[in-house]
N, C-alpha and C positions, 0 to 999 in steps of 0.2 A: 558231842556236837553232831549235828546232822550233816548229810552229804550235800544239802542245799542250804546256803546261808543267805538270809534276807537281812540286809543292813538298812536301818532307818535312822534318820537324824531326829533328835528330840524336837527340833523346831519345825519339822516337816508337816505339811497339811494332812498327810496320811494319818497322822495321829488322832484325827477325828473319830477313827474306829480303833478298836483294840486289836491291832495287827498281830501282836505277839500271841495273844490268847486264841484268836481265830485260826491262824495258820498252824500253830503248834498242836492244836487239838485236831485239825483236819489231816495233817501230814506228820507222821512220826519221823520222817527223814529230814525235816526242816528245823533249823534253829534260827530264831529271830534275835538279832543283836541291835541294841539301841546305842547310839553314840551321841555325844554332845554336838558334834559337827562332823560331816562327811567331806568337808572342804570343797563343796561346789557352791561357793559363795552366792547367797541370795536365792538359789534355785528352790530351796525348801519353802520359801515364802511366796513363790510364784504359782506353783502347782504341786499337787501331791506326787511324790516319787519315792522310790526305794531302789536299792541295789540288790539284785538276785545273782549270786555267784559272780559278782563283778559287772553285771550288765544293768544299766540304768533302765528303770521301768517307770512310765509316767501314766497319768490319767487326769482328766479334767476335774474329777471329783474324787474324794477318798474311796468311794465305792467302786468307781471305774478303775482306779489305780489298783485296788485290791483284786479286781477281776483280772487285770493285766498281770499282776504278780502271780496269781494262781496259774495263769496260762504259761508264764515263763517257768514256774516250778514244774509244771507238767512236762515241758520240753526238756528241762534239765534231768528230771527223773527218767524220762524215756531214754536219754543218752546213757545214763549210768546203769539202767536196768537191762539194757539190751546186751 
């Protein structure tokens, strides 16, 4: 398991892109975990989101959310690598 964990809900709009394949190929320190539900009722149907080490990350589109996830990953890695 990576030092940065990205959690996504199976019903989340972020699944319009292959988050797991994209992020795990870009970052060896990242593990993407898919769940049936992350218990933020209805949020996954409103806009794309994911959890990055427990922090909710949003975007208006799947691509924008993926960009925000990368930014949060970079912040997390900077913290752990310093």
